[in-house]
C-alpha positions as a LaTeX table, in Angstrom:
\begin{tabular}{lrrr}
\hline
Residue & $x$ (\AA) & $y$ (\AA) & $z$ (\AA) \\
\hline
Met1 & 0.00 & 0.00 & 0.00 \\
Pro2 & 1.23 & 3.55 & $-0.67$ \\
Glu3 & 2.47 & 5.49 & 2.34 \\
Ser4 & 1.03 & 8.89 & 1.41 \\
Thr5 & $-1.90$ & 10.37 & $-0.49$ \\
Glu6 & 0.41 & 11.66 & $-3.20$ \\
Glu7 & 1.95 & 8.21 & $-3.69$ \\
Tyr8 & $-1.53$ & 6.74 & $-4.05$ \\
Phe9 & $-2.44$ & 9.39 & $-6.61$ \\
Gln10 & 0.70 & 8.63 & $-8.57$ \\
Ile11 & $-0.43$ & 5.00 & $-8.79$ \\
Ile12 & $-3.77$ & 6.17 & $-10.21$ \\
Ser13 & $-1.90$ & 8.33 & $-12.74$ \\
Lys14 & $-0.09$ & 5.26 & $-14.06$ \\
Glu15 & $-3.41$ & 3.44 & $-14.44$ \\
Asn16 & $-4.90$ & 6.15 & $-16.72$ \\
Pro17 & $-6.88$ & 8.35 & $-14.30$ \\
Leu18 & $-9.62$ & 9.09 & $-16.85$ \\
Glu19 & $-10.55$ & 5.40 & $-17.14$ \\
Phe20 & $-9.77$ & 4.51 & $-13.52$ \\
Leu21 & $-11.71$ & 7.32 & $-11.81$ \\
Ser22 & $-14.62$ & 8.00 & $-14.15$ \\
Lys23 & $-16.25$ & 4.63 & $-13.48$ \\
His24 & $-16.76$ & 5.73 & $-9.85$ \\
Ile25 & $-18.85$ & 8.77 & $-10.81$ \\
Cys26 & $-22.54$ & 8.08 & $-10.17$ \\
Pro27 & $-21.85$ & 4.34 & $-10.67$ \\
Tyr28 & $-25.44$ & 3.20 & $-10.15$ \\
Leu29 & $-26.67$ & 4.78 & $-13.42$ \\
Val30 & $-26.74$ & 1.97 & $-16.00$ \\
Gly31 & $-26.35$ & 2.13 & $-19.75$ \\
Thr32 & $-23.36$ & 2.68 & $-22.02$ \\
Gln33 & $-24.33$ & 6.33 & $-22.65$ \\
Trp34 & $-23.18$ & 7.18 & $-19.13$ \\
Asp35 & $-19.59$ & 6.07 & $-19.79$ \\
Ile36 & $-18.79$ & 9.12 & $-21.90$ \\
Ile37 & $-20.82$ & 11.41 & $-19.63$ \\
Arg38 & $-18.84$ & 10.22 & $-16.60$ \\
Lys39 & $-15.54$ & 10.85 & $-18.40$ \\
Ser40 & $-16.67$ & 14.29 & $-19.54$ \\
Ser41 & $-17.70$ & 15.27 & $-16.02$ \\
Leu42 & $-14.35$ & 14.10 & $-14.64$ \\
Leu43 & $-12.59$ & 16.33 & $-17.18$ \\
Met44 & $-14.91$ & 19.20 & $-16.21$ \\
Gly45 & $-14.11$ & 18.63 & $-12.54$ \\
Val46 & $-10.36$ & 19.08 & $-12.98$ \\
Thr47 & $-10.55$ & 22.32 & $-14.98$ \\
Asn48 & $-10.03$ & 25.76 & $-13.52$ \\
Asp49 & $-9.29$ & 29.14 & $-15.05$ \\
Arg50 & $-5.72$ & 30.33 & $-15.41$ \\
Ser51 & $-4.59$ & 33.91 & $-15.78$ \\
Asn52 & $-6.31$ & 35.40 & $-18.85$ \\
Leu53 & $-7.38$ & 31.90 & $-19.96$ \\
Arg54 & $-10.91$ & 30.50 & $-19.73$ \\
Met55 & $-10.27$ & 26.79 & $-19.25$ \\
Arg56 & $-13.51$ & 25.65 & $-17.59$ \\
Leu57 & $-15.61$ & 22.93 & $-19.26$ \\
His58 & $-19.42$ & 22.76 & $-19.16$ \\
Ile59 & $-21.94$ & 19.91 & $-19.64$ \\
Leu60 & $-25.57$ & 19.87 & $-20.78$ \\
Leu61 & $-27.81$ & 16.80 & $-20.40$ \\
Cys62 & $-30.95$ & 16.96 & $-22.53$ \\
Gly63 & $-33.68$ & 14.34 & $-22.23$ \\
Gly64 & $-37.07$ & 13.45 & $-20.84$ \\
Pro65 & $-38.07$ & 12.34 & $-17.34$ \\
Gly66 & $-36.70$ & 9.04 & $-16.12$ \\
Thr67 & $-33.41$ & 9.21 & $-18.03$ \\
Gly68 & $-31.14$ & 9.71 & $-14.99$ \\
Lys69 & $-30.39$ & 13.42 & $-15.38$ \\
Ser70 & $-31.51$ & 14.41 & $-11.88$ \\
Glu71 & $-29.73$ & 11.45 & $-10.29$ \\
Phe72 & $-26.50$ & 12.60 & $-11.92$ \\
Leu73 & $-26.92$ & 16.13 & $-10.54$ \\
Asn74 & $-27.75$ & 14.77 & $-7.09$ \\
Trp75 & $-24.59$ & 12.66 & $-7.05$ \\
Trp76 & $-22.47$ & 15.71 & $-7.83$ \\
Gln77 & $-24.25$ & 17.65 & $-5.10$ \\
Gln78 & $-23.94$ & 14.97 & $-2.43$ \\
Lys79 & $-20.49$ & 13.59 & $-3.24$ \\
Met80 & $-18.61$ & 16.50 & $-4.84$ \\
Asp81 & $-20.13$ & 19.52 & $-3.07$ \\
Gly82 & $-21.83$ & 20.79 & $-6.20$ \\
Val83 & $-24.31$ & 23.65 & $-5.80$ \\
Leu84 & $-27.76$ & 22.52 & $-6.96$ \\
Ile85 & $-30.31$ & 25.07 & $-8.16$ \\
Asn86 & $-33.72$ & 24.68 & $-9.75$ \\
Ser87 & $-34.17$ & 27.09 & $-12.64$ \\
Glu88 & $-37.83$ & 27.66 & $-11.87$ \\
Leu89 & $-36.82$ & 29.12 & $-8.50$ \\
Thr90 & $-33.93$ & 31.33 & $-9.61$ \\
Ser91 & $-36.22$ & 34.31 & $-10.21$ \\
Lys92 & $-37.06$ & 34.14 & $-6.49$ \\
Thr93 & $-33.64$ & 33.34 & $-5.08$ \\
Gly94 & $-31.68$ & 35.53 & $-7.53$ \\
Leu95 & $-29.22$ & 33.71 & $-9.78$ \\
Val96 & $-27.45$ & 36.84 & $-11.02$ \\
Gly97 & $-28.63$ & 39.15 & $-8.24$ \\
Asp98 & $-30.23$ & 42.55 & $-8.66$ \\
Ala99 & $-30.02$ & 46.20 & $-7.70$ \\
Arg100 & $-32.90$ & 46.65 & $-5.27$ \\
Gly101 & $-32.88$ & 49.76 & $-3.16$ \\
Lys102 & $-29.47$ & 51.37 & $-2.72$ \\
Lys103 & $-27.44$ & 48.16 & $-2.77$ \\
Ile104 & $-26.38$ & 45.70 & $-5.44$ \\
His105 & $-26.99$ & 42.10 & $-4.42$ \\
Pro106 & $-24.56$ & 39.63 & $-6.08$ \\
Gly107 & $-26.83$ & 36.55 & $-6.32$ \\
Leu108 & $-26.17$ & 32.81 & $-6.37$ \\
Leu109 & $-23.61$ & 32.88 & $-9.20$ \\
Ala110 & $-21.15$ & 34.98 & $-7.23$ \\
Gln111 & $-21.81$ & 32.94 & $-4.09$ \\
Ser112 & $-20.93$ & 29.78 & $-6.05$ \\
Asn113 & $-17.58$ & 31.08 & $-7.33$ \\
Gly114 & $-15.13$ & 28.19 & $-7.75$ \\
Ser115 & $-17.86$ & 25.54 & $-7.48$ \\
Val116 & $-19.57$ & 23.12 & $-9.83$ \\
Leu117 & $-23.00$ & 24.66 & $-10.41$ \\
Leu118 & $-25.75$ & 22.11 & $-11.02$ \\
Val119 & $-28.57$ & 23.76 & $-12.98$ \\
Asp120 & $-31.74$ & 21.68 & $-13.08$ \\
Glu121 & $-34.21$ & 22.46 & $-15.91$ \\
Leu122 & $-32.17$ & 25.12 & $-17.68$ \\
Asp123 & $-34.93$ & 25.50 & $-20.26$ \\
Lys124 & $-37.20$ & 26.94 & $-17.55$ \\
Met125 & $-34.70$ & 29.65 & $-16.59$ \\
Ser126 & $-35.66$ & 33.28 & $-17.27$ \\
Asn127 & $-33.94$ & 35.18 & $-20.10$ \\
Asn128 & $-32.28$ & 37.48 & $-17.57$ \\
Asp129 & $-30.75$ & 34.55 & $-15.70$ \\
Gln130 & $-29.74$ & 32.87 & $-18.98$ \\
Asn131 & $-27.94$ & 36.08 & $-19.97$ \\
Gly132 & $-26.12$ & 36.15 & $-16.64$ \\
Leu133 & $-25.16$ & 32.50 & $-16.97$ \\
Leu134 & $-23.86$ & 33.11 & $-20.49$ \\
Gln135 & $-21.70$ & 36.01 & $-19.33$ \\
Thr136 & $-20.36$ & 33.91 & $-16.47$ \\
Met137 & $-19.51$ & 30.97 & $-18.72$ \\
Glu138 & $-17.71$ & 33.28 & $-21.14$ \\
Glu139 & $-15.86$ & 35.57 & $-18.76$ \\
Gly140 & $-15.86$ & 33.98 & $-15.31$ \\
Glu141 & $-17.63$ & 37.06 & $-13.98$ \\
Tyr142 & $-20.72$ & 39.18 & $-14.57$ \\
Ile143 & $-21.71$ & 42.80 & $-14.14$ \\
Ile144 & $-24.71$ & 44.44 & $-12.46$ \\
Thr145 & $-25.41$ & 48.09 & $-13.20$ \\
Lys146 & $-27.54$ & 50.47 & $-11.13$ \\
Gly147 & $-27.47$ & 54.05 & $-12.32$ \\
Lys148 & $-23.83$ & 55.13 & $-12.30$ \\
Asn149 & $-22.88$ & 52.22 & $-10.07$ \\
Arg150 & $-21.38$ & 49.35 & $-12.05$ \\
Gln151 & $-20.11$ & 46.35 & $-10.11$ \\
Ser152 & $-18.38$ & 43.18 & $-11.31$ \\
Phe153 & $-18.72$ & 39.84 & $-9.51$ \\
Lys154 & $-16.31$ & 36.93 & $-9.95$ \\
Ala155 & $-18.09$ & 33.67 & $-10.74$ \\
Glu156 & $-15.72$ & 31.03 & $-12.09$ \\
Val157 & $-18.24$ & 28.20 & $-12.08$ \\
Arg158 & $-18.30$ & 24.96 & $-14.02$ \\
Ile159 & $-21.79$ & 24.01 & $-15.16$ \\
Ile160 & $-23.65$ & 20.72 & $-15.35$ \\
Ala161 & $-27.14$ & 21.60 & $-16.58$ \\
Thr162 & $-30.20$ & 19.58 & $-17.54$ \\
Cys163 & $-33.09$ & 20.42 & $-19.83$ \\
Asn164 & $-36.13$ & 18.88 & $-21.50$ \\
Asn165 & $-36.50$ & 21.36 & $-24.36$ \\
Leu166 & $-33.62$ & 22.93 & $-26.30$ \\
Asp167 & $-35.91$ & 25.43 & $-28.02$ \\
Lys168 & $-36.21$ & 27.46 & $-24.83$ \\
Ile169 & $-32.46$ & 27.88 & $-24.35$ \\
Gln170 & $-30.76$ & 30.85 & $-26.01$ \\
Lys171 & $-28.56$ & 29.73 & $-28.91$ \\
Pro172 & $-25.42$ & 31.57 & $-27.68$ \\
Leu173 & $-25.82$ & 29.87 & $-24.29$ \\
Leu174 & $-26.30$ & 26.47 & $-25.91$ \\
Asp175 & $-23.09$ & 27.07 & $-27.87$ \\
Arg176 & $-21.12$ & 27.49 & $-24.64$ \\
Phe177 & $-21.52$ & 23.88 & $-23.55$ \\
Asp178 & $-18.47$ & 21.81 & $-24.45$ \\
Phe179 & $-20.32$ & 18.55 & $-23.84$ \\
Pro180 & $-23.99$ & 18.61 & $-24.87$ \\
Phe181 & $-25.56$ & 15.17 & $-24.54$ \\
Asn182 & $-28.90$ & 13.71 & $-25.53$ \\
Val183 & $-29.80$ & 11.33 & $-22.71$ \\
Ser184 & $-32.37$ & 8.63 & $-23.39$ \\
Lys185 & $-33.97$ & 5.78 & $-21.52$ \\
Ile186 & $-32.02$ & 2.57 & $-21.96$ \\
Ser187 & $-33.41$ & $-0.25$ & $-24.08$ \\
Arg188 & $-34.95$ & $-3.39$ & $-22.61$ \\
Ile189 & $-31.93$ & $-5.40$ & $-23.75$ \\
Gln190 & $-29.49$ & $-3.10$ & $-21.96$ \\
Arg191 & $-31.77$ & $-2.98$ & $-18.94$ \\
Ala192 & $-31.76$ & $-6.77$ & $-18.76$ \\
Glu193 & $-27.96$ & $-6.85$ & $-19.02$ \\
Tyr194 & $-27.65$ & $-4.73$ & $-15.88$ \\
Val195 & $-30.09$ & $-6.70$ & $-13.68$ \\
Ser196 & $-27.24$ & $-8.50$ & $-11.91$ \\
Asp197 & $-25.44$ & $-5.22$ & $-11.15$ \\
Ile198 & $-28.65$ & $-3.63$ & $-9.87$ \\
Ile199 & $-29.36$ & $-6.58$ & $-7.54$ \\
Asp200 & $-25.78$ & $-6.49$ & $-6.24$ \\
Ser201 & $-26.14$ & $-2.77$ & $-5.58$ \\
Phe202 & $-29.49$ & $-3.30$ & $-3.82$ \\
Met203 & $-27.99$ & $-6.01$ & $-1.60$ \\
Gly204 & $-24.96$ & $-3.89$ & $-0.79$ \\
Lys205 & $-22.45$ & $-6.10$ & $-2.58$ \\
Asn206 & $-19.32$ & $-4.40$ & $-3.91$ \\
Ala207 & $-20.73$ & $-1.14$ & $-2.56$ \\
Lys208 & $-17.42$ & 0.60 & $-1.87$ \\
Asp209 & $-17.76$ & 4.36 & $-2.27$ \\
Tyr210 & $-14.74$ & 5.82 & $-4.06$ \\
Ser211 & $-16.18$ & 9.34 & $-4.36$ \\
Leu212 & $-13.75$ & 10.69 & $-1.75$ \\
Val213 & $-10.85$ & 9.38 & $-3.84$ \\
Val214 & $-12.28$ & 11.04 & $-6.96$ \\
Lys215 & $-12.80$ & 14.32 & $-5.12$ \\
Ala216 & $-9.33$ & 14.33 & $-3.56$ \\
Tyr217 & $-7.64$ & 13.44 & $-6.83$ \\
Leu218 & $-9.39$ & 16.26 & $-8.70$ \\
Asn219 & $-8.37$ & 18.77 & $-6.03$ \\
Trp220 & $-4.79$ & 17.49 & $-6.26$ \\
Ala221 & $-4.53$ & 17.32 & $-10.04$ \\
Lys222 & $-6.16$ & 20.66 & $-10.93$ \\
Asn223 & $-3.26$ & 22.54 & $-9.35$ \\
Ala224 & $-0.76$ & 20.85 & $-11.65$ \\
Lys225 & 1.13 & 22.79 & $-14.30$ \\
Thr226 & 0.63 & 21.87 & $-17.94$ \\
Trp227 & 2.06 & 23.31 & $-21.11$ \\
Ile228 & 2.70 & 22.76 & $-24.82$ \\
Asp229 & 6.30 & 22.29 & $-25.88$ \\
Pro230 & 7.25 & 24.52 & $-28.83$ \\
Thr231 & 8.48 & 21.39 & $-30.62$ \\
Asp232 & 4.98 & 19.88 & $-30.36$ \\
Glu233 & 3.11 & 22.93 & $-31.64$ \\
Pro234 & 3.39 & 22.15 & $-35.40$ \\
Ser235 & 1.94 & 18.64 & $-35.05$ \\
Ile236 & $-0.82$ & 19.86 & $-32.70$ \\
Lys237 & $-1.82$ & 22.63 & $-35.12$ \\
Lys238 & $-1.79$ & 20.18 & $-38.03$ \\
Thr239 & $-3.96$ & 17.68 & $-36.15$ \\
Ile240 & $-6.66$ & 20.27 & $-35.40$ \\
Lys241 & $-6.50$ & 21.71 & $-38.92$ \\
Asn242 & $-6.90$ & 18.28 & $-40.50$ \\
Tyr243 & $-9.89$ & 17.54 & $-38.30$ \\
Ile244 & $-11.66$ & 20.76 & $-39.33$ \\
Leu245 & $-11.07$ & 20.02 & $-43.01$ \\
Glu246 & $-11.94$ & 16.33 & $-42.90$ \\
Thr247 & $-14.72$ & 15.80 & $-40.35$ \\
Asp248 & $-18.17$ & 14.96 & $-41.66$ \\
Ala249 & $-19.79$ & 16.55 & $-38.60$ \\
Asn250 & $-21.80$ & 19.67 & $-39.38$ \\
Ile251 & $-19.51$ & 22.26 & $-37.79$ \\
Glu252 & $-20.56$ & 25.30 & $-39.84$ \\
Gly253 & $-22.88$ & 26.62 & $-37.15$ \\
Ile254 & $-20.46$ & 26.00 & $-34.29$ \\
Ser255 & $-18.30$ & 28.82 & $-32.95$ \\
Tyr256 & $-14.52$ & 28.76 & $-32.45$ \\
Arg257 & $-15.21$ & 28.84 & $-28.73$ \\
Ser258 & $-17.29$ & 25.68 & $-28.93$ \\
Leu259 & $-14.99$ & 23.76 & $-31.28$ \\
Glu260 & $-11.31$ & 24.69 & $-31.56$ \\
Phe261 & $-11.06$ & 26.22 & $-28.09$ \\
Ser262 & $-13.15$ & 23.39 & $-26.66$ \\
Ile263 & $-10.75$ & 20.81 & $-28.11$ \\
Leu264 & $-7.85$ & 22.63 & $-26.46$ \\
Arg265 & $-9.69$ & 22.84 & $-23.12$ \\
Ile266 & $-10.42$ & 19.11 & $-23.19$ \\
Ala267 & $-6.79$ & 18.31 & $-24.01$ \\
Tyr268 & $-5.75$ & 20.65 & $-21.19$ \\
Ala269 & $-7.99$ & 18.76 & $-18.75$ \\
Leu270 & $-6.57$ & 15.40 & $-19.90$ \\
Ala271 & $-3.05$ & 16.67 & $-19.28$ \\
Leu272 & $-4.02$ & 17.94 & $-15.82$ \\
Leu273 & $-5.42$ & 14.52 & $-14.89$ \\
Glu274 & $-2.10$ & 12.97 & $-15.92$ \\
Arg275 & $-0.07$ & 15.89 & $-14.53$ \\
Ser276 & 1.82 & 16.11 & $-17.78$ \\
Lys277 & 2.36 & 18.43 & $-20.72$ \\
Ile278 & $-0.27$ & 18.66 & $-23.48$ \\
Thr279 & 0.65 & 16.27 & $-26.29$ \\
Glu280 & $-0.64$ & 15.47 & $-29.75$ \\
Gln281 & $-2.22$ & 12.34 & $-28.24$ \\
His282 & $-4.25$ & 14.49 & $-25.87$ \\
Ile283 & $-5.40$ & 16.63 & $-28.79$ \\
Gln284 & $-6.37$ & 13.55 & $-30.80$ \\
Tyr285 & $-8.38$ & 12.09 & $-27.92$ \\
Ala286 & $-10.08$ & 15.45 & $-27.38$ \\
Ile287 & $-10.98$ & 15.60 & $-31.08$ \\
Glu288 & $-12.44$ & 12.07 & $-31.03$ \\
Leu289 & $-14.48$ & 12.87 & $-27.92$ \\
Lys290 & $-15.70$ & 16.21 & $-29.25$ \\
Asp291 & $-16.54$ & 14.79 & $-32.68$ \\
Met292 & $-18.58$ & 11.97 & $-31.15$ \\
Val293 & $-20.54$ & 14.39 & $-28.97$ \\
Leu294 & $-21.20$ & 16.80 & $-31.85$ \\
Lys295 & $-22.45$ & 14.13 & $-34.24$ \\
Glu296 & $-24.84$ & 12.60 & $-31.74$ \\
Phe297 & $-26.12$ & 15.89 & $-30.36$ \\
Ile298 & $-26.51$ & 17.90 & $-33.58$ \\
Gly299 & $-28.22$ & 14.96 & $-35.21$ \\
Cys300 & $-30.96$ & 15.10 & $-32.59$ \\
Ile301 & $-31.67$ & 18.85 & $-32.73$ \\
\hline
\end{tabular}
């Protein structure tokens, strides 16, 4: 057994932390669709902004009732200290705050600075709160103005949001999600395949909770330093350029922020998990992940 926490984490690093840790995120949700969602949320969890760089990743889960969206949010709230809000109630509790009376009130976004914000039913959020969320996702802060008083509030939040209806979400806000997923109910065949796992879970077999390990590793890894070697830059640029020219995904309506920059943010998160420099292999994995998400999501809009 390792003698220190850091030694234990170094063992995880050698085992591919993305594969090793992601399977412990909300493990009771069954169906292959959750494998990529777990990995994406692990990458989101390790990201944080650096000076003048917006490196945070954001996730959107779109689907009907009974697909597991709320269970996923609840796991992040209970196990990873995520801040859960219901969009129908934000107009009462004040997501972005307001300027009542003589004071400016910062709202829940500023209070959640540095946290994972879990937004349930994003499609029911008011336009004003959607605008504030958009500004926060873009800049890591938002501004409230009252007369000549203009005040900025820091809100570097990472978002996991759910929705039932994409039509009610502003297009610029939708574009800010690096990982938009269509979540569906699993088929009868898949459901039958997981009966044994469900019974084991119900009976408490193999019920070890590794969420504390996941949480501690993310807190440890996100403070790592990562970089791109100048010698690697030509191959990295060529890899991204070739993808843009050759992919059969419909990328014409997708912004630079949601494609090229998103690929770089994903590769950055992969490197943080491994506590290494950003390599062409990280870029290639990020491209494969992003391409898969885009094809499945855009095809369902």
